[in-house]
Structures are given as C-alpha cells and as structure tokens.
C-alpha positions as CSV (number, residue, x, y, z in Angstrom):
1,X,11.5,3.0,-66.2
2,X,14.0,4.8,-63.1
3,X,16.8,2.8,-61.5
4,X,18.4,5.5,-59.3
5,X,19.6,3.0,-56.9
6,X,21.1,-0.4,-57.3
7,X,17.5,-2.3,-57.3
8,X,14.4,-0.9,-58.9
9,X,11.3,-3.2,-58.6
10,X,7.9,-2.1,-61.1
11,X,4.8,-2.8,-61.0
12,X,2.6,-3.2,-64.2
13,X,-0.5,-3.9,-61.8
14,X,-1.3,-5.0,-58.2
15,X,-3.8,-8.3,-59.3
16,X,-5.9,-9.0,-55.8
17,X,-4.1,-12.2,-54.6
18,X,-5.8,-14.6,-52.0
19,X,-3.6,-16.3,-49.5
20,X,-0.9,-16.2,-51.9
21,X,2.8,-18.1,-51.6
22,X,5.5,-16.8,-53.6
23,X,7.4,-19.4,-55.7
24,X,11.2,-19.4,-57.0
25,X,12.6,-20.4,-59.8
26,X,16.2,-18.9,-61.4
27,X,19.2,-20.3,-63.1
28,X,21.1,-22.2,-61.4
29,X,22.6,-26.0,-60.9
30,X,21.2,-28.3,-63.3
31,X,18.5,-25.2,-64.2
32,X,16.4,-27.0,-61.9
33,X,15.1,-24.0,-60.6
34,X,14.3,-21.8,-64.2
35,X,12.9,-24.7,-66.1
36,X,10.4,-26.4,-62.6
37,X,9.5,-22.3,-62.8
38,X,9.3,-21.9,-66.3
39,X,7.4,-24.8,-66.9
40,X,4.5,-23.8,-64.8
41,X,4.3,-20.4,-66.4
42,X,4.1,-22.2,-69.9
43,X,1.4,-24.4,-68.8
44,X,-0.7,-22.4,-66.3
45,X,-0.7,-18.6,-68.3
46,X,-0.3,-16.3,-65.1
47,X,-0.5,-13.4,-65.1
48,X,2.7,-11.2,-65.4
49,X,2.2,-7.9,-62.7
50,X,5.6,-6.9,-61.8
51,X,9.7,-6.7,-63.1
52,X,12.7,-6.5,-61.2
53,X,16.1,-4.9,-62.3
54,X,18.9,-4.4,-60.7
55,X,22.8,-3.8,-61.0
56,X,23.8,-6.5,-59.3
57,X,22.0,-8.9,-62.4
58,X,24.4,-9.5,-64.6
59,X,25.2,-11.0,-68.1
60,X,26.8,-14.7,-67.4
61,X,30.5,-13.2,-68.1
62,X,29.6,-11.3,-65.3
63,X,29.5,-7.5,-67.3
64,X,26.5,-5.6,-67.2
65,X,24.7,-5.5,-70.5
66,X,21.6,-6.8,-72.5
67,X,20.5,-10.0,-73.4
68,X,19.5,-10.3,-77.5
69,X,17.0,-12.8,-77.9
70,X,16.1,-14.6,-81.2
71,X,14.5,-12.3,-83.0
72,X,17.2,-9.2,-82.6
73,X,14.7,-8.0,-79.7
74,X,16.9,-7.3,-76.3
75,X,15.7,-6.7,-72.5
76,X,17.8,-6.1,-68.9
77,X,18.5,-8.8,-67.1
78,X,15.8,-9.0,-64.7
79,X,13.4,-11.3,-62.8
80,X,9.7,-11.7,-63.7
81,X,6.6,-12.1,-61.2
82,X,3.8,-14.0,-62.8
83,X,0.5,-14.5,-60.8
84,X,-2.1,-17.7,-61.3
85,X,-5.3,-17.8,-59.6
86,X,-4.7,-21.1,-58.0
87,X,-7.9,-23.3,-56.9
88,X,-7.9,-23.3,-53.3
89,X,-4.7,-20.0,-53.3
90,X,-2.8,-18.1,-55.3
91,X,0.5,-18.5,-56.2
92,X,3.3,-15.6,-57.0
93,X,5.3,-17.3,-59.8
94,X,9.0,-15.4,-59.9
95,X,11.7,-16.2,-62.5
96,X,14.6,-14.6,-64.1
97,X,17.5,-14.1,-66.7
98,X,20.2,-14.6,-64.0
99,X,21.2,-14.7,-60.6
100,X,22.7,-12.1,-58.4
101,X,25.8,-11.9,-58.1
102,X,27.7,-12.6,-54.9
103,X,27.4,-8.9,-53.9
104,X,23.9,-8.3,-55.0
105,X,22.7,-11.7,-53.3
106,X,20.9,-10.4,-49.8
107,X,20.3,-6.7,-51.5
108,X,18.1,-8.4,-53.9
109,X,16.7,-10.9,-52.0
110,X,15.7,-8.5,-49.3
111,X,13.7,-6.5,-51.6
112,X,12.0,-9.7,-53.5
113,X,10.3,-10.9,-49.6
114,X,10.2,-7.4,-48.8
115,X,7.4,-7.2,-52.0
116,X,6.7,-10.9,-51.5
117,X,5.5,-9.7,-47.5
118,X,4.1,-6.2,-49.0
119,X,1.7,-8.7,-51.1
120,X,0.4,-10.3,-48.7
121,X,2.6,-13.6,-48.9
122,X,3.0,-15.6,-45.6
123,X,5.2,-18.5,-47.8
124,X,8.1,-18.5,-50.1
125,X,9.0,-21.8,-52.2
126,X,12.9,-22.1,-53.2
127,X,13.5,-24.3,-55.8
128,X,16.9,-25.4,-56.7
129,X,19.2,-28.6,-57.7
130,X,20.8,-30.9,-55.3
131,X,24.4,-32.0,-56.3
132,X,24.3,-35.9,-56.9
133,X,26.9,-38.7,-57.6
134,X,24.9,-41.2,-57.1
135,X,22.8,-42.6,-59.7
136,X,19.9,-43.8,-56.9
137,X,19.3,-40.2,-56.2
138,X,18.3,-39.3,-60.0
139,X,15.0,-38.5,-59.5
140,X,14.5,-37.4,-55.7
141,X,13.6,-34.9,-54.5
142,X,14.7,-32.9,-51.4
143,X,13.2,-30.7,-49.0
144,X,14.3,-28.4,-46.4
145,X,12.3,-26.4,-43.8
146,X,12.5,-24.0,-40.9
147,X,8.2,-25.3,-41.0
148,X,8.1,-28.5,-39.2
149,X,4.3,-29.2,-40.5
150,X,5.5,-28.2,-44.2
151,X,8.3,-31.0,-43.4
152,X,5.4,-33.6,-42.6
153,X,3.3,-32.5,-45.5
154,X,6.8,-33.0,-47.7
155,X,7.7,-36.3,-46.7
156,X,3.8,-37.4,-47.7
157,X,4.2,-36.0,-50.9
158,X,7.4,-38.6,-51.4
159,X,10.3,-35.4,-50.8
160,X,13.5,-36.3,-48.3
161,X,14.2,-34.4,-45.7
162,X,17.7,-32.9,-45.8
163,X,20.4,-33.5,-43.5
164,X,23.3,-31.3,-42.8
165,X,25.1,-29.5,-45.8
166,X,24.6,-25.9,-47.5
167,X,22.1,-24.7,-50.0
168,X,24.5,-21.8,-52.4
169,X,23.0,-18.8,-54.6
170,X,19.0,-16.6,-54.9
171,X,18.0,-20.5,-53.7
172,X,19.3,-20.7,-50.6
173,X,20.1,-16.6,-49.7
174,X,16.5,-16.0,-49.8
175,X,15.4,-18.9,-47.9
176,X,17.7,-17.0,-44.8
177,X,16.7,-13.6,-45.9
178,X,12.8,-15.1,-45.4
179,X,13.4,-16.6,-42.3
180,X,14.7,-13.9,-40.8
181,X,11.4,-12.0,-41.2
182,X,9.8,-15.0,-40.1
183,X,8.0,-16.0,-42.7
184,X,7.2,-19.5,-43.4
185,X,10.2,-20.9,-46.0
186,X,10.7,-24.0,-48.5
187,X,13.2,-24.9,-50.2
188,X,12.5,-28.3,-52.7
189,X,16.1,-29.7,-54.6
190,X,15.8,-31.2,-57.4
191,X,18.6,-34.1,-57.5
192,X,21.1,-33.8,-60.6
193,X,24.2,-34.6,-61.6
194,X,24.7,-31.1,-63.3
195,X,23.1,-31.4,-66.3
196,X,22.3,-27.9,-68.3
197,X,19.0,-28.2,-67.9
198,X,18.2,-30.8,-66.0
199,X,14.9,-32.0,-67.3
200,X,14.6,-35.2,-65.6
201,X,15.0,-33.6,-61.8
202,X,12.4,-30.9,-63.3
203,X,9.7,-32.6,-63.4
204,X,10.2,-33.9,-59.8
205,X,10.2,-31.0,-58.1
206,X,7.2,-29.9,-60.8
207,X,5.2,-33.4,-59.8
208,X,5.4,-32.6,-55.9
209,X,4.7,-28.4,-56.5
210,X,1.0,-30.0,-58.4
211,X,0.3,-32.3,-55.8
212,X,1.0,-29.5,-53.0
213,X,-1.1,-26.9,-54.4
214,X,-3.5,-28.9,-56.5
215,X,-1.9,-28.5,-60.2
216,X,-3.4,-30.5,-62.6
217,X,-0.4,-30.2,-65.5
218,X,1.1,-32.8,-67.2
219,X,4.8,-33.3,-67.4
220,X,4.9,-35.6,-69.8
221,X,6.0,-32.7,-72.4
222,X,8.7,-31.2,-70.6
223,X,11.3,-32.4,-72.5
224,X,10.0,-30.4,-75.4
225,X,9.3,-27.4,-73.3
226,X,12.8,-26.5,-72.7
227,X,14.0,-26.8,-75.9
228,X,14.4,-22.8,-76.0
229,X,16.6,-23.2,-72.9
230,X,18.9,-25.3,-74.3
231,X,19.3,-23.3,-77.6
232,X,19.4,-20.3,-74.8
233,X,22.5,-22.2,-73.5
234,X,24.2,-23.3,-76.1
235,X,24.4,-19.6,-77.6
236,X,25.6,-18.4,-74.7
237,X,28.2,-20.9,-74.3
238,X,28.9,-20.3,-77.8
239,X,29.5,-16.3,-77.2
240,X,31.4,-17.3,-73.6
241,X,34.0,-19.5,-75.4
242,X,34.3,-17.5,-78.5
243,X,34.6,-14.2,-76.0
244,X,37.6,-16.3,-74.3
245,X,39.5,-16.7,-77.7
246,X,39.3,-13.3,-78.5
247,X,40.8,-11.8,-74.9
248,X,43.5,-14.7,-76.1
249,X,44.7,-14.0,-79.1
250,X,42.9,-10.2,-80.0
251,X,41.1,-12.2,-83.0
252,X,37.2,-10.2,-83.2
253,X,34.6,-12.6,-83.4
254,X,30.5,-11.9,-84.2
255,X,29.6,-11.9,-81.1
256,X,26.9,-8.8,-79.6
257,X,30.0,-7.0,-76.7
C-alpha cells in the first residue's frame, strides 16, 4: 500500500453488485452510526472488499498513529467497505475507526462518493445520532433526504421527517457531497442523549433498515454485540486521561504513544 497523497483507497477485490446502496456508519454522537453498521456487519457476514486510508483519519486526541488492539495487533485508522448480497439489491456497508478531522471531511467524503458511484451505487444512506434532551424522543428515528419518494418511504416505516436544524460531521458532509453529485441521499438519525454507545438508538435505526432492505435479522442481542465497542471506548478514555495527566505533571504513564 502506498499513500502518496492525503487519501488512498485500496481495493482488495471488485465484487459484482446488483443495484447497490451504500450505508455509512461512523463514530459520532452516541456512536449510533458506528454501532448500527457494525451490528449489520456482525449479523450479515458481508465480504470486505476495500479499505480507505488517509492522513485526515486521526486518533481520538487528534494525533496520527496506529490503533492497538487488546491482543497486541495494530493497524492504521481506516474506513472499511463490505459487500452484502441482499435479496432484492446489494448493500455496501461502510464503517471505520474514526471520522476525518475538520480539514479533511470534504476530501474524504468526495473520495467515498466517487468510489460509490464508480461501483454502481445510486443512493447513499448515512447513519448518525439525533441529539435530544426529551425522554419522549428516545426510540425515535429522524430522516432527512433529497428525494420526496424516500421521505414517504421513511414515514411509512415509522421515521419522522426532520424540519430544520443541522447535521454535522461525516454524516452530514457525505449527504451534502453526494447530493451535489446528484445521488439519492438519505440520513437516518437515531434519537440519543449522547450515551456512548447508545444501543437503544442504534436498535431503532437497525429496525428501519431491516424493513427498508428486507434484512431478516434480530436486534434482541444488540446489547451483547456492542460490548467490544464499550471496552474500546473505556480504553480510549483511560488513555486520554492518562495523557492529560502526563501533560500536566510531566509524569510517565503506561500508555502507547
């Protein structure tokens, strides 16, 4: 692999796709997008066919480096593209270790959208969180789209069409970039208070996706499936706290830098 510029997309293989739709879920508010797509990957067992690396994909503290797993293995932060052969159409499931930094959001989103179009995707679905402080919102899914027929479909599946506001980060940027390139775009936002990871919000989005794409999977064991994500988040939080302590005191801690 070579990364001569800011972004490198590595194709491991080129699958034959039928009317594919790309579904993106990355770390963000409540980790709703990340948990949703990771759960689909766990249950559907799709084939990974491409990876994206970029200098814009940084570690949680903003530095460049590698992610170290609990077994001692490590890897650069990356996006991963998986192919699932669906009943009526194929899905491209995209997730990753991190969102691009603010300076690279547009560049990375544009590369993803161009790749999606190259492999035949006419629609992009971006998953994220919908921040709320209202208890009655919990369990709801909000939808945004540039296509009126998609809006009606979402309403028929129980989603609420958003009216006003903003969608920040990779979820919002990819929808904006894809719309500029005349793709059908849909954002599904699970209502969350920002709990990390918000299993209930992800479960609500998974149910909408299962109905939309005829995916016959259960969500009852979703709580168990996110245990690994919880452990990683706790580890990251501990490392960041230790790093902050070192900066303040000059003491050395047992973290990898």
